[in-house]
Every structure is written in C-alpha cells, then in structure tokens.
DODREN-326523 format. One record per atom (N, C-alpha, C): atom name; x, y, z. Coordinates in steps of 0.1 Angstrom, whole numbers, plus 5000, padded with zeros to 4 digits. Example, Ala and Ser with C-alpha at 12.3 -4.5 7.8 and 13.67 -1.06 7.14 Angstrom:
<recs>
+----+------+------+------+
| at |    u |    v |    w |
+----+------+------+------+
|  N | 5132 | 4943 | 5078 |
| CA | 5123 | 4955 | 5078 |
|  C | 5132 | 4967 | 5078 |
|  N | 5128 | 4978 | 5071 |
| CA | 5137 | 4989 | 5071 |
|  C | 5129 | 5000 | 5079 |
+----+------+------+------+
</recs>
This chain:
<recs>
+----+------+------+------+
| at |    u |    v |    w |
+----+------+------+------+
|  N | 4341 | 6410 | 8302 |
| CA | 4328 | 6407 | 8296 |
|  C | 4323 | 6394 | 8298 |
|  N | 4329 | 6384 | 8300 |
| CA | 4329 | 6369 | 8300 |
|  C | 4330 | 6362 | 8312 |
|  N | 4341 | 6369 | 8320 |
| CA | 4346 | 6364 | 8333 |
|  C | 4340 | 6371 | 8346 |
|  N | 4343 | 6362 | 8355 |
| CA | 4341 | 6370 | 8371 |
|  C | 4353 | 6367 | 8382 |
|  N | 4359 | 6383 | 8384 |
| CA | 4368 | 6379 | 8389 |
|  C | 4368 | 6379 | 8402 |
|  N | 4375 | 6376 | 8410 |
| CA | 4372 | 6377 | 8429 |
|  C | 4386 | 6375 | 8436 |
|  N | 4389 | 6384 | 8443 |
| CA | 4403 | 6380 | 8453 |
|  C | 4401 | 6382 | 8463 |
|  N | 4405 | 6375 | 8473 |
| CA | 4409 | 6377 | 8489 |
|  C | 4422 | 6376 | 8489 |
|  N | 4427 | 6393 | 8492 |
| CA | 4438 | 6394 | 8494 |
|  C | 4439 | 6402 | 8509 |
|  N | 4453 | 6397 | 8518 |
| CA | 4458 | 6403 | 8526 |
|  C | 4473 | 6405 | 8526 |
|  N | 4471 | 6425 | 8525 |
| CA | 4483 | 6429 | 8526 |
|  C | 4492 | 6433 | 8539 |
|  N | 4502 | 6433 | 8537 |
| CA | 4511 | 6434 | 8551 |
|  C | 4505 | 6447 | 8558 |
|  N | 4513 | 6447 | 8569 |
| CA | 4509 | 6461 | 8577 |
|  C | 4496 | 6462 | 8580 |
|  N | 4497 | 6476 | 8590 |
| CA | 4480 | 6482 | 8593 |
|  C | 4481 | 6494 | 8595 |
|  N | 4469 | 6500 | 8597 |
| CA | 4468 | 6514 | 8597 |
|  C | 4472 | 6521 | 8583 |
|  N | 4477 | 6530 | 8583 |
| CA | 4483 | 6541 | 8574 |
|  C | 4492 | 6526 | 8562 |
|  N | 4501 | 6524 | 8566 |
| CA | 4507 | 6514 | 8558 |
|  C | 4501 | 6506 | 8550 |
|  N | 4492 | 6497 | 8559 |
| CA | 4487 | 6487 | 8551 |
|  C | 4473 | 6494 | 8542 |
|  N | 4468 | 6506 | 8547 |
| CA | 4455 | 6511 | 8536 |
|  C | 4465 | 6514 | 8524 |
|  N | 4477 | 6520 | 8523 |
| CA | 4485 | 6521 | 8514 |
|  C | 4486 | 6509 | 8504 |
|  N | 4489 | 6499 | 8511 |
| CA | 4491 | 6486 | 8504 |
|  C | 4482 | 6479 | 8499 |
|  N | 4470 | 6480 | 8502 |
| CA | 4457 | 6480 | 8498 |
|  C | 4454 | 6487 | 8486 |
|  N | 4455 | 6494 | 8487 |
| CA | 4452 | 6506 | 8477 |
|  C | 4465 | 6502 | 8465 |
|  N | 4473 | 6498 | 8463 |
| CA | 4482 | 6499 | 8457 |
|  C | 4483 | 6484 | 8448 |
|  N | 4476 | 6471 | 8460 |
| CA | 4474 | 6460 | 8451 |
|  C | 4463 | 6460 | 8444 |
|  N | 4452 | 6470 | 8450 |
| CA | 4441 | 6466 | 8443 |
|  C | 4443 | 6473 | 8427 |
|  N | 4451 | 6485 | 8429 |
| CA | 4450 | 6491 | 8416 |
|  C | 4460 | 6484 | 8408 |
|  N | 4468 | 6477 | 8409 |
| CA | 4479 | 6465 | 8399 |
|  C | 4471 | 6451 | 8397 |
|  N | 4460 | 6448 | 8406 |
| CA | 4454 | 6440 | 8403 |
|  C | 4445 | 6445 | 8388 |
|  N | 4442 | 6459 | 8392 |
| CA | 4432 | 6460 | 8381 |
|  C | 4438 | 6465 | 8368 |
|  N | 4451 | 6465 | 8366 |
| CA | 4458 | 6469 | 8354 |
|  C | 4463 | 6451 | 8351 |
|  N | 4466 | 6442 | 8357 |
| CA | 4470 | 6429 | 8356 |
|  C | 4457 | 6421 | 8345 |
|  N | 4446 | 6426 | 8352 |
| CA | 4434 | 6423 | 8342 |
|  C | 4433 | 6426 | 8329 |
|  N | 4439 | 6442 | 8326 |
| CA | 4442 | 6442 | 8314 |
|  C | 4449 | 6433 | 8301 |
|  N | 4455 | 6425 | 8310 |
| CA | 4470 | 6423 | 8302 |
|  C | 4464 | 6405 | 8299 |
|  N | 4456 | 6397 | 8311 |
| CA | 4456 | 6385 | 8308 |
|  C | 4441 | 6383 | 8317 |
|  N | 4435 | 6372 | 8318 |
| CA | 4425 | 6367 | 8328 |
|  C | 4425 | 6354 | 8326 |
|  N | 4441 | 6349 | 8329 |
| CA | 4445 | 6335 | 8335 |
|  C | 4450 | 6342 | 8350 |
|  N | 4445 | 6336 | 8361 |
| CA | 4449 | 6338 | 8377 |
|  C | 4463 | 6342 | 8379 |
|  N | 4471 | 6329 | 8370 |
| CA | 4488 | 6328 | 8377 |
|  C | 4493 | 6341 | 8370 |
|  N | 4490 | 6341 | 8359 |
| CA | 4496 | 6353 | 8349 |
|  C | 4496 | 6364 | 8355 |
|  N | 4484 | 6368 | 8359 |
| CA | 4481 | 6376 | 8364 |
|  C | 4490 | 6383 | 8378 |
|  N | 4488 | 6374 | 8388 |
| CA | 4496 | 6374 | 8401 |
|  C | 4512 | 6378 | 8397 |
|  N | 4518 | 6372 | 8382 |
| CA | 4532 | 6372 | 8382 |
|  C | 4530 | 6388 | 8377 |
|  N | 4522 | 6393 | 8374 |
| CA | 4521 | 6405 | 8368 |
|  C | 4522 | 6417 | 8380 |
|  N | 4510 | 6408 | 8388 |
| CA | 4512 | 6424 | 8401 |
|  C | 4521 | 6420 | 8411 |
|  N | 4528 | 6410 | 8412 |
| CA | 4545 | 6407 | 8416 |
|  C | 4556 | 6416 | 8412 |
|  N | 4552 | 6417 | 8400 |
| CA | 4564 | 6424 | 8389 |
|  C | 4561 | 6440 | 8393 |
|  N | 4549 | 6445 | 8394 |
| CA | 4544 | 6458 | 8392 |
|  C | 4550 | 6460 | 8405 |
|  N | 4542 | 6455 | 8418 |
| CA | 4545 | 6461 | 8432 |
|  C | 4560 | 6459 | 8433 |
|  N | 4570 | 6455 | 8430 |
| CA | 4585 | 6453 | 8432 |
|  C | 4589 | 6466 | 8427 |
|  N | 4584 | 6467 | 8413 |
| CA | 4588 | 6480 | 8404 |
|  C | 4583 | 6491 | 8412 |
|  N | 4572 | 6493 | 8415 |
| CA | 4567 | 6511 | 8426 |
|  C | 4573 | 6510 | 8435 |
|  N | 4575 | 6500 | 8445 |
| CA | 4582 | 6497 | 8459 |
|  C | 4596 | 6498 | 8458 |
|  N | 4602 | 6498 | 8446 |
| CA | 4618 | 6494 | 8442 |
|  C | 4621 | 6484 | 8451 |
|  N | 4615 | 6476 | 8453 |
| CA | 4620 | 6462 | 8461 |
|  C | 4633 | 6455 | 8457 |
|  N | 4638 | 6450 | 8457 |
| CA | 4653 | 6446 | 8455 |
|  C | 4656 | 6432 | 8462 |
|  N | 4665 | 6423 | 8464 |
| CA | 4666 | 6412 | 8470 |
|  C | 4672 | 6414 | 8481 |
|  N | 4681 | 6426 | 8485 |
| CA | 4687 | 6432 | 8497 |
|  C | 4680 | 6429 | 8510 |
|  N | 4686 | 6429 | 8519 |
| CA | 4682 | 6426 | 8533 |
|  C | 4672 | 6437 | 8538 |
|  N | 4681 | 6449 | 8535 |
| CA | 4673 | 6464 | 8541 |
|  C | 4663 | 6468 | 8532 |
|  N | 4659 | 6462 | 8513 |
| CA | 4649 | 6466 | 8511 |
|  C | 4631 | 6464 | 8519 |
|  N | 4622 | 6470 | 8512 |
| CA | 4607 | 6470 | 8516 |
|  C | 4604 | 6455 | 8517 |
|  N | 4598 | 6450 | 8524 |
| CA | 4594 | 6436 | 8525 |
|  C | 4579 | 6437 | 8526 |
|  N | 4575 | 6449 | 8522 |
| CA | 4556 | 6451 | 8522 |
|  C | 4552 | 6441 | 8512 |
|  N | 4541 | 6434 | 8511 |
| CA | 4533 | 6428 | 8497 |
|  C | 4522 | 6426 | 8501 |
|  N | 4520 | 6410 | 8495 |
| CA | 4504 | 6405 | 8499 |
|  C | 4506 | 6392 | 8498 |
|  N | 4492 | 6384 | 8504 |
| CA | 4491 | 6372 | 8504 |
|  C | 4476 | 6375 | 8493 |
|  N | 4477 | 6364 | 8486 |
| CA | 4462 | 6366 | 8475 |
|  C | 4457 | 6352 | 8474 |
|  N | 4446 | 6350 | 8474 |
| CA | 4438 | 6339 | 8467 |
|  C | 4428 | 6344 | 8453 |
|  N | 4432 | 6344 | 8438 |
| CA | 4424 | 6350 | 8428 |
|  C | 4415 | 6336 | 8421 |
|  N | 4405 | 6343 | 8421 |
| CA | 4397 | 6330 | 8413 |
|  C | 4389 | 6336 | 8405 |
|  N | 4390 | 6331 | 8385 |
| CA | 4383 | 6336 | 8377 |
|  C | 4370 | 6328 | 8371 |
|  N | 4358 | 6332 | 8371 |
| CA | 4351 | 6325 | 8369 |
|  C | 4340 | 6319 | 8360 |
|  N | 4341 | 6312 | 8352 |
| CA | 4330 | 6312 | 8337 |
|  C | 4317 | 6324 | 8344 |
|  N | 4310 | 6323 | 8334 |
| CA | 4305 | 6339 | 8336 |
|  C | 4288 | 6326 | 8341 |
|  N | 4290 | 6314 | 8338 |
| CA | 4277 | 6304 | 8343 |
|  C | 4285 | 6297 | 8357 |
|  N | 4296 | 6302 | 8363 |
| CA | 4299 | 6296 | 8373 |
|  C | 4299 | 6278 | 8378 |
|  N | 4302 | 6278 | 8362 |
| CA | 4306 | 6260 | 8364 |
|  C | 4320 | 6258 | 8362 |
|  N | 4327 | 6267 | 8362 |
| CA | 4342 | 6262 | 8363 |
|  C | 4351 | 6275 | 8368 |
|  N | 4360 | 6273 | 8376 |
| CA | 4365 | 6284 | 8383 |
|  C | 4383 | 6281 | 8379 |
|  N | 4388 | 6292 | 8375 |
| CA | 4405 | 6293 | 8377 |
|  C | 4409 | 6297 | 8388 |
|  N | 4419 | 6290 | 8397 |
| CA | 4426 | 6296 | 8407 |
|  C | 4438 | 6299 | 8406 |
|  N | 4444 | 6310 | 8414 |
| CA | 4458 | 6310 | 8416 |
|  C | 4461 | 6316 | 8432 |
|  N | 4470 | 6314 | 8439 |
| CA | 4474 | 6316 | 8449 |
|  C | 4486 | 6320 | 8453 |
|  N | 4486 | 6329 | 8464 |
| CA | 4501 | 6333 | 8465 |
|  C | 4498 | 6336 | 8484 |
|  N | 4500 | 6321 | 8485 |
| CA | 4502 | 6318 | 8503 |
|  C | 4490 | 6318 | 8511 |
|  N | 4476 | 6317 | 8498 |
| CA | 4467 | 6318 | 8502 |
|  C | 4460 | 6305 | 8494 |
|  N | 4451 | 6294 | 8501 |
| CA | 4445 | 6283 | 8495 |
|  C | 4428 | 6286 | 8489 |
|  N | 4428 | 6277 | 8486 |
| CA | 4412 | 6277 | 8479 |
|  C | 4406 | 6264 | 8478 |
|  N | 4391 | 6265 | 8489 |
| CA | 4388 | 6256 | 8495 |
|  C | 4376 | 6252 | 8486 |
|  N | 4369 | 6240 | 8486 |
| CA | 4355 | 6237 | 8480 |
|  C | 4349 | 6227 | 8488 |
|  N | 4338 | 6227 | 8489 |
| CA | 4331 | 6220 | 8500 |
|  C | 4318 | 6216 | 8487 |
|  N | 4321 | 6200 | 8486 |
| CA | 4307 | 6196 | 8472 |
|  C | 4295 | 6196 | 8483 |
|  N | 4286 | 6200 | 8468 |
| CA | 4273 | 6195 | 8476 |
|  C | 4273 | 6182 | 8482 |
|  N | 4266 | 6179 | 8498 |
| CA | 4265 | 6165 | 8501 |
|  C | 4277 | 6164 | 8507 |
|  N | 4289 | 6169 | 8504 |
| CA | 4301 | 6165 | 8509 |
|  C | 4304 | 6162 | 8525 |
|  N | 4314 | 6154 | 8526 |
| CA | 4316 | 6157 | 8544 |
|  C | 4332 | 6161 | 8543 |
|  N | 4335 | 6161 | 8533 |
| CA | 4353 | 6166 | 8533 |
|  C | 4356 | 6176 | 8524 |
|  N | 4366 | 6189 | 8530 |
| CA | 4370 | 6202 | 8517 |
|  C | 4381 | 6196 | 8513 |
|  N | 4379 | 6197 | 8499 |
| CA | 4391 | 6198 | 8487 |
|  C | 4397 | 6211 | 8490 |
|  N | 4411 | 6209 | 8495 |
| CA | 4417 | 6219 | 8494 |
|  C | 4429 | 6223 | 8478 |
|  N | 4428 | 6231 | 8472 |
| CA | 4438 | 6235 | 8463 |
|  C | 4448 | 6242 | 8467 |
|  N | 4457 | 6240 | 8470 |
| CA | 4469 | 6248 | 8477 |
|  C | 4475 | 6260 | 8468 |
|  N | 4479 | 6268 | 8475 |
| CA | 4487 | 6281 | 8467 |
|  C | 4498 | 6277 | 8466 |
|  N | 4505 | 6285 | 8456 |
| CA | 4522 | 6288 | 8458 |
|  C | 4529 | 6291 | 8468 |
|  N | 4541 | 6285 | 8476 |
| CA | 4543 | 6294 | 8487 |
|  C | 4552 | 6304 | 8487 |
|  N | 4548 | 6313 | 8482 |
| CA | 4555 | 6332 | 8478 |
|  C | 4544 | 6339 | 8482 |
|  N | 4551 | 6350 | 8486 |
| CA | 4540 | 6362 | 8487 |
|  C | 4539 | 6373 | 8473 |
|  N | 4531 | 6378 | 8472 |
| CA | 4536 | 6390 | 8461 |
|  C | 4539 | 6401 | 8467 |
|  N | 4551 | 6405 | 8460 |
| CA | 4562 | 6415 | 8463 |
|  C | 4573 | 6409 | 8475 |
|  N | 4577 | 6418 | 8483 |
| CA | 4585 | 6417 | 8494 |
|  C | 4601 | 6409 | 8489 |
|  N | 4602 | 6399 | 8497 |
| CA | 4616 | 6390 | 8492 |
|  C | 4614 | 6379 | 8479 |
|  N | 4600 | 6380 | 8476 |
| CA | 4595 | 6372 | 8461 |
|  C | 4605 | 6381 | 8451 |
|  N | 4613 | 6369 | 8446 |
| CA | 4617 | 6372 | 8433 |
|  C | 4605 | 6375 | 8424 |
|  N | 4614 | 6387 | 8414 |
| CA | 4604 | 6392 | 8401 |
|  C | 4600 | 6383 | 8392 |
|  N | 4609 | 6375 | 8393 |
| CA | 4602 | 6362 | 8379 |
|  C | 4596 | 6351 | 8385 |
|  N | 4591 | 6352 | 8398 |
| CA | 4583 | 6343 | 8405 |
|  C | 4572 | 6336 | 8396 |
|  N | 4567 | 6325 | 8397 |
| CA | 4557 | 6319 | 8390 |
|  C | 4548 | 6316 | 8397 |
|  N | 4530 | 6319 | 8395 |
| CA | 4525 | 6315 | 8403 |
|  C | 4513 | 6301 | 8394 |
|  N | 4513 | 6287 | 8402 |
| CA | 4505 | 6279 | 8397 |
|  C | 4492 | 6281 | 8394 |
|  N | 4484 | 6282 | 8382 |
| CA | 4470 | 6280 | 8377 |
|  C | 4465 | 6267 | 8379 |
|  N | 4454 | 6265 | 8385 |
| CA | 4444 | 6255 | 8384 |
|  C | 4428 | 6256 | 8379 |
|  N | 4426 | 6249 | 8376 |
| CA | 4413 | 6248 | 8365 |
|  C | 4403 | 6240 | 8377 |
|  N | 4391 | 6244 | 8381 |
| CA | 4383 | 6235 | 8385 |
|  C | 4366 | 6238 | 8382 |
|  N | 4361 | 6222 | 8380 |
| CA | 4350 | 6223 | 8375 |
|  C | 4338 | 6222 | 8387 |
|  N | 4327 | 6230 | 8385 |
| CA | 4322 | 6235 | 8396 |
|  C | 4305 | 6229 | 8395 |
|  N | 4297 | 6224 | 8404 |
| CA | 4288 | 6221 | 8400 |
|  C | 4273 | 6227 | 8411 |
|  N | 4262 | 6227 | 8406 |
| CA | 4253 | 6238 | 8415 |
|  C | 4248 | 6229 | 8427 |
|  N | 4251 | 6238 | 8439 |
| CA | 4253 | 6234 | 8452 |
|  C | 4268 | 6232 | 8459 |
|  N | 4276 | 6234 | 8453 |
| CA | 4287 | 6235 | 8456 |
|  C | 4296 | 6250 | 8463 |
|  N | 4303 | 6248 | 8475 |
| CA | 4303 | 6258 | 8481 |
|  C | 4319 | 6262 | 8480 |
|  N | 4323 | 6276 | 8475 |
| CA | 4335 | 6279 | 8478 |
|  C | 4339 | 6290 | 8490 |
|  N | 4353 | 6285 | 8494 |
| CA | 4359 | 6295 | 8507 |
|  C | 4373 | 6301 | 8499 |
|  N | 4374 | 6312 | 8502 |
| CA | 4389 | 6321 | 8504 |
|  C | 4386 | 6329 | 8513 |
|  N | 4397 | 6330 | 8520 |
| CA | 4402 | 6336 | 8530 |
|  C | 4415 | 6339 | 8533 |
|  N | 4418 | 6352 | 8542 |
| CA | 4430 | 6357 | 8548 |
|  C | 4434 | 6347 | 8562 |
|  N | 4443 | 6348 | 8565 |
| CA | 4448 | 6341 | 8581 |
|  C | 4441 | 6348 | 8593 |
|  N | 4436 | 6353 | 8595 |
| CA | 4427 | 6359 | 8606 |
|  C | 4421 | 6354 | 8613 |
|  N | 4414 | 6345 | 8604 |
| CA | 4404 | 6341 | 8613 |
|  C | 4409 | 6328 | 8621 |
|  N | 4418 | 6319 | 8614 |
| CA | 4423 | 6308 | 8621 |
|  C | 4435 | 6312 | 8629 |
|  N | 4439 | 6326 | 8625 |
| CA | 4453 | 6330 | 8636 |
|  C | 4443 | 6334 | 8647 |
|  N | 4431 | 6339 | 8650 |
| CA | 4429 | 6348 | 8662 |
|  C | 4430 | 6339 | 8672 |
|  N | 4435 | 6347 | 8683 |
| CA | 4440 | 6341 | 8695 |
|  C | 4427 | 6343 | 8707 |
|  N | 4420 | 6333 | 8711 |
| CA | 4412 | 6332 | 8723 |
|  C | 4418 | 6329 | 8735 |
|  N | 4407 | 6332 | 8748 |
| CA | 4406 | 6335 | 8762 |
|  C | 4420 | 6328 | 8768 |
|  N | 4423 | 6315 | 8762 |
| CA | 4432 | 6306 | 8767 |
|  C | 4449 | 6305 | 8760 |
|  N | 4444 | 6316 | 8755 |
| CA | 4459 | 6323 | 8743 |
|  C | 4466 | 6311 | 8734 |
|  N | 4452 | 6306 | 8729 |
| CA | 4456 | 6292 | 8719 |
|  C | 4449 | 6301 | 8707 |
|  N | 4456 | 6295 | 8691 |
| CA | 4451 | 6301 | 8682 |
|  C | 4438 | 6291 | 8678 |
|  N | 4428 | 6299 | 8672 |
| CA | 4416 | 6291 | 8663 |
|  C | 4422 | 6278 | 8660 |
|  N | 4428 | 6284 | 8650 |
| CA | 4436 | 6269 | 8642 |
|  C | 4424 | 6266 | 8631 |
|  N | 4431 | 6259 | 8619 |
| CA | 4428 | 6257 | 8608 |
|  C | 4419 | 6245 | 8604 |
|  N | 4423 | 6237 | 8615 |
| CA | 4413 | 6224 | 8619 |
|  C | 4399 | 6230 | 8622 |
|  N | 4401 | 6235 | 8631 |
| CA | 4387 | 6239 | 8639 |
|  C | 4379 | 6245 | 8629 |
|  N | 4384 | 6256 | 8623 |
| CA | 4381 | 6263 | 8610 |
|  C | 4369 | 6254 | 8600 |
|  N | 4379 | 6245 | 8596 |
| CA | 4370 | 6238 | 8584 |
|  C | 4360 | 6229 | 8593 |
|  N | 4362 | 6225 | 8605 |
| CA | 4355 | 6219 | 8612 |
|  C | 4337 | 6226 | 8609 |
|  N | 4337 | 6236 | 8613 |
| CA | 4331 | 6249 | 8610 |
|  C | 4322 | 6246 | 8597 |
|  N | 4331 | 6249 | 8589 |
| CA | 4324 | 6252 | 8579 |
|  C | 4320 | 6240 | 8572 |
|  N | 4323 | 6228 | 8578 |
| CA | 4314 | 6212 | 8569 |
|  C | 4299 | 6214 | 8581 |
|  N | 4303 | 6219 | 8595 |
| CA | 4288 | 6217 | 8601 |
|  C | 4279 | 6228 | 8597 |
|  N | 4279 | 6237 | 8587 |
| CA | 4274 | 6247 | 8584 |
|  C | 4268 | 6242 | 8572 |
|  N | 4272 | 6234 | 8567 |
| CA | 4267 | 6235 | 8548 |
|  C | 4252 | 6234 | 8548 |
|  N | 4246 | 6233 | 8554 |
| CA | 4231 | 6233 | 8549 |
|  C | 4227 | 6244 | 8554 |
|  N | 4232 | 6251 | 8558 |
| CA | 4230 | 6270 | 8563 |
|  C | 4227 | 6275 | 8547 |
|  N | 4223 | 6287 | 8545 |
| CA | 4223 | 6294 | 8536 |
|  C | 4235 | 6304 | 8539 |
|  N | 4242 | 6309 | 8529 |
| CA | 4255 | 6319 | 8528 |
|  C | 4255 | 6329 | 8541 |
|  N | 4242 | 6334 | 8541 |
| CA | 4241 | 6347 | 8553 |
|  C | 4240 | 6337 | 8566 |
|  N | 4234 | 6330 | 8565 |
| CA | 4233 | 6323 | 8581 |
|  C | 4252 | 6320 | 8584 |
|  N | 4252 | 6314 | 8576 |
| CA | 4270 | 6307 | 8577 |
|  C | 4275 | 6319 | 8584 |
|  N | 4275 | 6332 | 8575 |
| CA | 4280 | 6342 | 8580 |
|  C | 4281 | 6347 | 8596 |
|  N | 4271 | 6346 | 8598 |
| CA | 4266 | 6353 | 8612 |
|  C | 4271 | 6342 | 8623 |
|  N | 4270 | 6325 | 8616 |
| CA | 4275 | 6319 | 8625 |
|  C | 4291 | 6320 | 8629 |
|  N | 4300 | 6320 | 8619 |
| CA | 4313 | 6330 | 8617 |
|  C | 4315 | 6338 | 8627 |
|  N | 4309 | 6348 | 8624 |
| CA | 4311 | 6361 | 8631 |
|  C | 4309 | 6356 | 8646 |
|  N | 4299 | 6352 | 8651 |
| CA | 4296 | 6348 | 8664 |
|  C | 4304 | 6336 | 8672 |
|  N | 4308 | 6329 | 8660 |
| CA | 4322 | 6318 | 8667 |
|  C | 4332 | 6323 | 8671 |
|  N | 4337 | 6335 | 8663 |
| CA | 4349 | 6338 | 8663 |
|  C | 4351 | 6347 | 8677 |
|  N | 4338 | 6356 | 8676 |
| CA | 4339 | 6366 | 8686 |
|  C | 4336 | 6360 | 8699 |
|  N | 4332 | 6348 | 8702 |
| CA | 4329 | 6340 | 8719 |
|  C | 4343 | 6331 | 8719 |
|  N | 4349 | 6332 | 8707 |
| CA | 4364 | 6324 | 8710 |
|  C | 4373 | 6340 | 8715 |
|  N | 4368 | 6346 | 8709 |
| CA | 4381 | 6361 | 8714 |
|  C | 4378 | 6365 | 8724 |
|  N | 4367 | 6364 | 8733 |
| CA | 4363 | 6367 | 8744 |
|  C | 4364 | 6381 | 8750 |
|  N | 4373 | 6385 | 8759 |
| CA | 4377 | 6402 | 8760 |
|  C | 4397 | 6404 | 8752 |
|  N | 4398 | 6394 | 8745 |
| CA | 4411 | 6397 | 8739 |
|  C | 4409 | 6406 | 8726 |
|  N | 4419 | 6414 | 8720 |
| CA | 4416 | 6421 | 8711 |
|  C | 4418 | 6412 | 8699 |
|  N | 4411 | 6420 | 8688 |
| CA | 4417 | 6412 | 8675 |
|  C | 4429 | 6413 | 8671 |
|  N | 4432 | 6401 | 8665 |
| CA | 4450 | 6405 | 8665 |
|  C | 4453 | 6409 | 8650 |
|  N | 4439 | 6402 | 8639 |
| CA | 4445 | 6405 | 8625 |
|  C | 4430 | 6410 | 8618 |
|  N | 4433 | 6410 | 8607 |
| CA | 4425 | 6413 | 8598 |
|  C | 4420 | 6404 | 8597 |
|  N | 4405 | 6399 | 8596 |
| CA | 4396 | 6389 | 8592 |
|  C | 4386 | 6390 | 8582 |
|  N | 4391 | 6379 | 8568 |
| CA | 4387 | 6381 | 8559 |
|  C | 4379 | 6367 | 8553 |
|  N | 4366 | 6366 | 8552 |
| CA | 4362 | 6353 | 8545 |
|  C | 4354 | 6349 | 8536 |
|  N | 4355 | 6350 | 8529 |
| CA | 4344 | 6351 | 8512 |
|  C | 4340 | 6336 | 8509 |
|  N | 4327 | 6332 | 8509 |
| CA | 4319 | 6318 | 8510 |
|  C | 4311 | 6323 | 8497 |
|  N | 4311 | 6312 | 8488 |
| CA | 4301 | 6315 | 8475 |
|  C | 4292 | 6303 | 8472 |
|  N | 4285 | 6305 | 8470 |
| CA | 4273 | 6293 | 8469 |
|  C | 4275 | 6292 | 8455 |
|  N | 4274 | 6281 | 8447 |
| CA | 4276 | 6278 | 8436 |
|  C | 4257 | 6276 | 8430 |
+----+------+------+------+
</recs>
C-alpha cells in the first residue's frame, strides 16, 4: 500500500512457450511480493518458484526456460527506489546530466540453469524531481539493421541522452521511429520493451 512495483521482464521463447513463461513469471512475481517488498529477495523467491514449477535441475537435459528482469520498488513519493536485476540493468539520467548512471544487474537469469540458492543484489537509490529512469529488455539494442549490424547499447544510450529535454511521450515516439528506421525491411528479431519514468 505504500510502495510502487515496476518490472521489466524478458522471458525466453516466442509464441505459445513465451506466452506461457510470461504468465508464469507474472504469477510468481505476484506471489513473491506477498512475502517481501525487497526486490533482491523477491527475485530469489521467483527463481525458486519457477524452478520448482518447471522441475528444473542442474542437468543439461533439464528445461532451461526462464527470464531476465529488472525489478524496481519505489517509495510512494517517488523520492527513492530499490532495484534488483537478473541480467537487466537499471539506468538513471539525472536532471541536467549528460551521463547515464548504470546500476548493474546480477549476472544470472531467473530459472533455467541458475541455482535455486542464487542471490540477487539489491540497491537503494535516492531520486530527485526531474530525474529519468529506464528499464528495458535486450530487444532494442540487439535489433539488426539494414547493414546487418546490431543497434547496440552505446547508440541506445546516446539517443536517450539526446532526448532528455523531451516529455516522455515524445521520447517514446522518437525511440519507436528510430528503431523502425534502423530496422528498415528486416524482420524484428526480438520483443522490444523500454520503460521510461520521469520522477
């Protein structure tokens, strides 16, 4: 009742398997927040629950389905955030800054070959009015363009920094147009999710 939870998750698989994994991930996240409001322990609980449901073991022939996720828990006034990530980082662009602060994720997925005992590092960050935060899947930087090259994280960062003066709806439009132009006639290679929030 006093916290705001936001997750950017990227599940393995496409079509029906990906849809099933997304439903399972969402369900287990909702289950985990009943135990704790701390993002690190939440991801630990979700990892254990998914491994249990999918009967995943350390064996090579076990199913390796899972998900990458950035999970944020904001205070009600949005002046602080707690973050934990499984392979997905958390970016902050402070008001008036020309740099991106990156909070790195734990290098482990939820489910798959990740150990059931895996811990996910938690971070607490103070926020100021006007700061912008971003969570995203790897779909945007990994999109191939007409010259058969990926868009890449460096270029993604450059765009975000160049559009900071725009309102969030305007940023969304620029990001959509940019990746469409980059893609050209090529197929989209992965799901794309970018969540941007202005404090």
